[in-house]
Every structure is written in C-alpha cells, then in structure tokens.
N, C-alpha and C positions, 0 to 999 in steps of 0.2 A: 779721407775727405767726406764732410756731412755727408749725409744719404737724406732722399724725402721717398719715405715707404709709407703704401696705403695699405691698410688691410680693410676685407670686405664683412659681408654682413653678421656680424657673431651671433645671433640669436640664440645667447645663454649658452654657446658652446667654451664653456671659459677653460675647460682643459685642453681645446684646440690653441686658444688663444697663448694660453701659458706656455704650451710648446713651441708656437709660433717667436714668441717674445725670448724663449730661451734660444733658441735656433739663430734669432737675427741679431743679439746683444746689443740691443740700442744704447747709441754712447749719448753725452749730453748734446752733443755737435748735432745730434740726427733730428730729422723733424716726422714723427708718424702723423699720417693724417689715417682716423680711424671715419670709415665712410656712414655710420649710423648703421642704426637696426641692431643696437646690442643684447635688447629683451626681449624675451615671447617666444613662446616655439618648444626651446629649447630648455634644457634642464637646469642649468644653474644661470639666470639672469643676474641675479646677486652676485655672484663671485667675479660676471665678465663685468660688472660695474667695478666691483671693487679691484680688480686687476688694472683696467685702465685707469683708475684711479691712482694707485700705486706707481703706474706708468707714469705719468704727469709729474711723478715728484722725481724723478732720474731723468728724462729728454723731455723734448718740446712735443706735447701731444696736440694734435687739432684736431679735435672731435668733431663731428657735422650731427647734425640732426634727422634721423631718420622718421619715416611716416608711424613705425611701431614707440617711438621715444614720442613722435604727436600724441597719437591716440592715450597713451599711457599718464602724459599728462593731463591732456582734457577730461579723462576718466576719473582722477584723481579731485580737480577742480568739479565734475559733475558726476555723482558714483550714479547717479538713475540714470543715465545715458552712456552709458558703458557696456553694453550688452556686444555691442560689434568688435569691441578691445579684447571681451572677455571670450568671444568665439575665436578671434583670430590671434591666442596667443596668449592673451592675458591671466589665463586659468595657472598657467605655469609660471607665470613670474609672479604672481601673489603667493603661487606655492614656497619660491623658491628663498622669500622672504617670510616664510610662516604664517603668510599674514591670510585670514579667514575671511575679510572685507576688504573693497579697496579706500587706502587709506592712503596718506602723505610716506612717503620713505624715510629713512633714515637722513637726518638733515643731510651730510655731506653729500649723498648720493641723489638729493633733492639740488643742491646747488651744483653739480655735476652736470645734472640734465638741464639744468635752468643756462650754464656757459656753454652747452654746444651751439655753436655755427652752422648758418643754413649753406655756407658752401666758403673754398678757398682755393685762391687761384697764385701761382706763382708764375714766375716770366715765359714758363715754357707750357704749364697745363692747367687744366680748371678741375675742382675736385669738388663734385657733390654727391648726395645719394642716388637721385633718380634718373633724372634727364633737364636739356636746355631747350632751346629755339636758338635756331643757328644764328638769328639776325639780332639777337638782344644780349646786352652784356647780363652779367648774372644778376646784378644787384636790383634787375628789371622785373626780374622772374618771381611769381608767384609761387604758395606753395605746392600748388596742383605741380609745377613743372617740377620745384625741386624734389620733391617727398614722395610722389603716388604718383607720376607718368611712366608707365610700361615700356620696354624698348618694344616688346611684342606689339604690343599698339600703332608705336611709332618710331622707326630707327633714325633720329636726326642725322644731318650730311655734317661737314665741316663745321666749327663754329666759327664766325666771321673773324677773331680775332687770330685762328691759325694756332691755337694753342689744342692741344692732345686730352680730351675728357677723361677720365677715371672714376668711374660710375658702381654702385652696386644697385640694390633694391631687384632685381629684373632676374631672378634665381635661373640659373644657367644649370641644368638639373644633368647634363654630362660630366660634370664636374671640372671641365675647362673652361679657359677664359674666352670669353668671348673678346676679339680683339678685328675690329675694321680699320686699325689704321688710324683715324683721329678719334676712335673712341674705343675705350676697354672697359670691360663690365669684368669687375671680379667678385659677383656672388657667385659662389659656388654652391651652395648649395649644403652647408655644412651640416644641420640640423636635419637634413634630408635625407641624408646617408652621403652627400660629397663633401667636402673640403672646406675649411677656413684659410683664405689664401692670403698673400701677402705680397708685394710688388714694389720693387725697388726701381722706383717709375724711370730715371735717369741710368741706372747701371742695368734694368732688364731681369736681374734675377727675383725668381719666385718662388715663395717657400708655402706648402701647403701641406695641415695637418685635419684629421677626420675627428669627430666629435669625443673619441677615445682619449685623445691628444699623439697619436700616431702619424709620424712624418706618412706625406706619401712615397711610396718606393721602399720604406721601411721591412 
C-alpha cells in the first residue's frame, strides 16, 4: 500500500537522511514529503540536497521550502545583505560546497531549491514548514506563517479543515515528536544532538537517526 512519509528538518545531516532512507526503502508508489531546512548548521548541506535529488528519481518527492532555503536563495540574490544567513548556518553550507564566497550552487541544486513548494495537502493532512492560522486555507498564508512562525510563540488550535498538520521548524530539543493531536512537529534537533525523524503519517511508524547515521535504539 502506498505510504505518505514526512521527514523533518535535515540541516545538513546527510548521514542521518541516508540511514533513514535505507530503513524506509521508499517505493515508486510512496510519497515522501520533506518539510524544509535541508541546509545550514549541520556538516553536509550539499550531501543532503544531493540525496534528496536522487530520492526524487525513485519515488514521489514533495520538497517544501524552509526558512533556511529562503535565506539561502535571498543571499545568492543579494550577497551584500547575507550577514544574517551566514550567522545562522550559512557558513557551514558554503563550506560543504567548498565555496569561500556566496554565489549560485550547482545548477541541479538551484533547480531543486526553486522547485520547492510552500506547502502540501492531502485529504487528511496538511504539510508545511512552520505553522498556520486556524481559520485560513494554506494558499492564503504568507511566508511568515509558512516558514517563520515558531510554535513556541503560538501553538495553533485545530485547522478549520479538520486535517492533521505535520510541521517542522520549531526544534524539539528533547528529541521527541511534539504531538498535540491536531498537530505534530517532527523537527527533533538532529544537528544539535537529537534525531532526524521520519513519520508514516497514516501508519504511524517512526524512524529516527542521529547525525552520525545511527538509528535510535541501535
């Protein structure tokens, strides 16, 4: 049976991503929703994006744009205004590409980033990087809601659609999924010593790996 699997904030933890994909074994019929923040902070942003591009060749990949990808793209457009991005993980991204100055990434990587979506929606679930307004359809939300709003500042109630929201962005430093029923946050702080989390949203199965690619409980 086809699965819909969400993957939380990767932040350059390519070994964790590769280990999860080895365990999940995605099929061409599965849908993998990557919730954004593939780059910055962790050691191998380039490897994380390369792994996602390769994944998209063998399954249905739905990549969402995170705030860190937004910052990266803006930095490439305006390098003289990129101090904020460099301070919040951009230097690690440049290092992973062997770049000493801000500039375009390899062409295939730029195409991947520009193809990322703002959100994804199924008959039962909402997928977005950050958060939402309870009374608005996702297409009416601006970038602040979709990519920047922290659950620490505002934890929304159930969405008017009745669908369950699957989000990242607000790091759960405990390493545990935040599950309040109508919303699940699966950013479990991989780059900071926690886990990269993948969740089968219908079946409930959870996979977690650390920055070194070790499965939780291994």
